[in-house]
C-alpha positions, 0 to 999 in steps of 0.5 A: 873424151867423156865428159860428165854432163848436168843435164836440166835436174828439174825436167828428169823429174817430173819426165817418165820414161820414153817407152811410157811416153813415145807414140810409133809412126809405122813405116812399111820401108818396101812400100816407100822404095816401090812408089818413090825415088828414094836413094838407099843411102841419104845423107844427113848434115853432121851436126844434127846427127852428134848433137840433139835436136828433136826429143824422142817423144811424139807430142813432148813436153820439154821446153828445152835440150841444154849441154855444157861441156868444157872442152881440153883444146891445145890454147886450153880449156873452151867452153861449148855449149848445144841450146835447143830452146821451144817458143812458149806458144808450140811444141818443142819438136820431137819423133814427129817432126824429126821424121817430117825433116827426114823426108825434106832430107830426102827431096835434098838428097835428089837434089843437084847442088848449089841448093838454094832458098825457096827448098820446092817441096811439093804438097803435103800429100807427097810429104805425107807419102815420104813421111810412112805416114796416110795422105789421105788422112786430113789429120796427118796433113793437119799434123805436119802444118803444126809441126813445121811450125814448131820447128820454125819457131825452134832455135839452136844456140851454140859455141863451140858445138856446130861446126861450119863448112866452107871451101876451104877450110872449118869453124866453129859457130857462135850464133843463133840460128833455125834450121827452117827459116820460114814455110812458104804455102800455096797461093803466099807470096815468095821471097820474089814475089811470085805467088806460089805453086807448091809449099816451099822451105827456107832452110836455114843459111849454115843448116843449108850452107852445110848441106853444099859443102857435103859435110854430111853423115850417109846413113842407111834409109831403108835399115834406118826405117826398118828400125822400130821405135825412135830410141832405136833409130837415135841410137843408130845415127849416133853410133853411126859417127863414132864407129867411123872413129873407131874402124880409122883406127881399126877399134874394134868397139867404142865406149860410150858414158850412160851420162852422154848417150842421156844428154845427147840423145836426150833421154832421162838420166836414171840412177841405178844399173838395173833402170838404166839397163832397162831404159836401153835394152829394146833399142840394143837389142834391136841393132844387135838383132840387125848385126849392126853391132856384135854386143854390148857389154856394162862397165863400171866407172869410177861412179855410181849413178854412171857407166862406160857401155862398150858396144861392140861394132857390128858386121852391117856397121863395116859394111856402111863404114866401106862403103861410106867412109871415104866420103866421110873423111872427104866432106870431114877433111879430118877425124871428126872425133879424136880418140881418148888419150888413153886408147892412143898409142904409145909415142915412140922412145925415139921422138924428138924432145917436146918444143917450148909451149910458144915455139907448138902455138906458132907451128900450130898458125901456120910459121915454119919451127925454125922460124918459131924456134928464133922468136922464142930465142929473140923475143919475150914471151908475153909478146909472143903470147898476147901477139897470139891473143891478137892473132887469134882475135884477128881471125875469129873476125875475120880481119882484112889483115890478114885474108893474104897471108895470117901467118906473115903477119903474125911473124911481122907482129912479133917481130915491129911489135905492131900497136894492137889494131883497132877494137882488138879486146883482151880475152880477159875483157871478152871474158866478161861481156859474154859473162854479162851477155850470158847473165842477162840472157838467164835473166831475160829466159827466167822472166819469160818463165815467170809471165807465162807462171802468171798468165797461166795462173791469173787466166781463167781455165776456161780461157786456157782451152779454149784454142783447144776447144776450137781444134776439138769443135771443128775436128769433130763436125769432119768427122761427124758431119754435125757441130758438137752439142751442149752436152758434149761441149762442156763434157770435152771442155771439163776433160781438158781443163782437169788435164791442166797442171797444177800450180805446183806440177807448173812451178816444177815444169818451168823452175825445177821447184816449188816455190811461193813467189818466183818472183824471188828467183830474179834475186837470186841471177 
């Protein structure tokens, strides 16, 4: 199950270790408990625990998080994609945005369901209290507003990754969406035309639907806030997903590849054993000290630059499983992760011989085994396979043809050899169309980067830092009760200009390499 991830190489080359660039947010959990009515267990949407949305740095320089894998299913290989991208004018969500989102989740946790948009979340001061930072600091309130803007403008493209739990079924979403759609501040118009008396939040529709259907992972809020550093808290929430599966199957440990941890946290991936161990040592030590882990072992693999990390489950993790296991199982309705084949129990020697592939595929779609066997004997395998493909397309498009009795429709379509329904597109044509769309999107993304590169290199440095100068001047006036002098302005301006990336650094950030004419990259797509 530990697929090898090819993480964004260009980013890895220019990004420093997380420990060097992260500014931790100090939180006093006991004070939070005294001042605010916060439940001990907080429930966070499952997909945003398993897949990375936030960078681990507070002031992230990242442009994207992209995970591409190929999963083997009973129907063959399935491509999965989780692609988080920021708006070019905003920062990528980092540790501060994650703390803000956790505060919003605490508000959500206290509300009766169904939760509806817009969500009333109070004032900036109240949100700051929930985050464990000073509500009286003007900078903190300004940072919260900027963090909201970063979250609203960050988009997610998912295929085969974001699971949508509906009332009676669960399916994978293929769409581009946002965690938050809009923030409405006090004095602005709400969707119904009224004037907002505080801050309101429009949650993304898919995220809101999963929250209302309890597709969540329960975590210990007080323990979460005792952990120091975004890497440690990310490891806690990430391991909770896998420990649930391990404990369901009576395992004492769970193995995860280092490469997968780097992709899913996300982290810079180191190539040597010593660097990789040092990178995770602080988080491992903290979770062992808090008894969430019993022990951690690094095991060699066939790859010299990758290792399997064996996490032994500690008493605290077992206690959380005993408290929340039934809730997780009820929310997910089936194990949320499959156990690797090598770790499953061997099949009984008395098990019946394996059925033909067409029979198995028909049974998987609701047809009884006896009927499936009859169809396999009386109809050509090519016909059955084609009708299964049509049926899967009807299911994916939620056609009214199969709404009342899906299995019955599939059986009749094979028996009576139905004509293909109007609008049906074969998998081959759909694959070609999808490849063309992905190529177009890749080209558009590259053009966007080229345009940004031109804008940054052709614009005067003073113009590039103009916005930051305005923010600095405003902050200076608040702190000193007077405007900066001309000399102070010039010093600050030179300082900001000096921090601007060189052409070579900008090329590495945007294109992953140095190139004389970025336009040439368009010929490669």
